[in-house]
N, C-alpha and C positions, 0 to 999 in steps of 0.2 A: 832702594826704597826711597820714598818721598823724604823721610826724615834725614837720611844720609845726604841727599842732594841739598837740603836746606843748610847743612853745616858747612858745605863747600863755599869758598869765596869766589865770586864771579871775577873773571880776568878784568883787571883795570879798575875794579871797585876798591876804594880805600876807606876804611873806617878808622878815623883818628880821634882818640879821646881828646877833648878840649879842656883847657884850664879854666877853672872857676876860682876867682880870688876874692874870698869874702873878707869883709872887715865889719866893724860895728855900724857902719853907715849903709851897708848893702853888699853888693858883689859886682865884680867885673866878669863878664863871660866872653872869652875869646871866641872868634869866629873864623877870620882869615887874615893872613898877612901876605904881602907881595912876595916875600921870600919863602913862603910855604912850598914844599916840593910839588904839591898838586895844583898850585896856582898856574893857570895858563895865560889868561888875559881877562880884562874886565869887560863884561857885556852889560849887565844890570844886576841890581839886587832888588828882590821883592819879597813880600811876606804873604803867606796864604793862611788865613784863619780857617780852622776846621772844627766843626762841632763834634762832641762825643758821638761815636757810632757812625759818623758820616764818612763816606768813601770818596776819595778823589783819585780816579784811576780810569783806565791805564793811559800812560803817556809814553811816547817813543820820540826821542829827539834825534834828528839826523846829524846835526853838527854841534849842538850845545853840550858842554860838560856841565853837570849840575853839582852844586856843593850845598847839601842840606844841613842846616842846624835847627834844633828845636829848643829855644830857650824857655818857652812857656808851654806847660802841659806835656802830653806825650802822645806819640803816634806809633803805629806799626807800619814800617816802610817795607814794601815788597818789591823785589827786583827779579826780573826774568830775562835771561840772556837769549836773544834771538839772532845773534850775529853769526853768519855762516863761517866766517874766518876765525872764530873764537874757540879756544881750547875748552871753554866751559859752556858751549852752546847747550841750551836746554836746562841749565842749572837755575834753580829758584832760590832766592835768599829772603829771609824774614829778619828785619832788624827792628828791635824795640828801642826807640830813642826819645829823649826829652829831658826835662829838667833833672830827673834822677839818674839818667844814663846819658850824660851830656857828651856828645861826640859830633864830629862832622863826617858826613858820608858823601864821598865823591862818586858820581855816577857817570861813566863815559857815554858818549853817543852810541845809539844802537841797543842800549839796555832798557827794556821796558820797565817802567816804574809806576807805582801808585801807593797811596797811603790811606790809612784809616785812623780817625781820632779815637783814642782809647782813654779810659778813666772817666772823670766826672766834669772836667772843665774844658773850655775851648783851648785848642792848641794853636801855637803860632809856628808855622814852618817857614824858615827863611831860606831862600835859594840865592846863593852868590853864583850867578851864571856867567859862563864864558862869552855868551852872545846875547844881544838884545832879543826880546821876544819877536818872533817872526811866525805868523800863522802857517806859512808854507813849509816851515822847518819841523813842525810838530805833527805827529800822527796820533790821533785819538782813537782809542780802542775801547769797546764796551767793557765795563768792569766785570761783567758776568760771562764774557766770551768763553766758549769751550776750548778755544785754541791755547789758553794759558791754564795749566793744571793747578788752579788755586781756588780755594773756597774762603771767602771773606768772613764767614760766620765765626763767632767766638768759639774757641775750643775749650771744653771743660774736661778736667781729669787728665 
């Protein structure tokens, strides 16, 4: 069933809870270190602001490994494995991440990904990418394609 496949973890996807170190002045939010097991190489870091309810999807990277953290707001990140050589081909994952569930999600090349801003404030999605942006390396797919078994609408109940 759809619900069982959402609970499976896609091969190569790593969800790592990240440290938040608060003190009376504010807080430190960890994101990435060169000695992290998932760190491959440095390509670029960029931020993507997303409005509540806005959908940024679908993206498929051929060579880039993505490392998403969301220090502001919250998103629903959706991943779909289309890789022929993967043991989890066809598996869909939904990950709620943001300020209240602070984690880094590593997405390997070949895993389709997209996200939607949730809640009431703009969210900031930071990607610590293994490669610099290259328009020839990214495949953009319509967010409402029937090829991916996912409905972006809010689920009630």
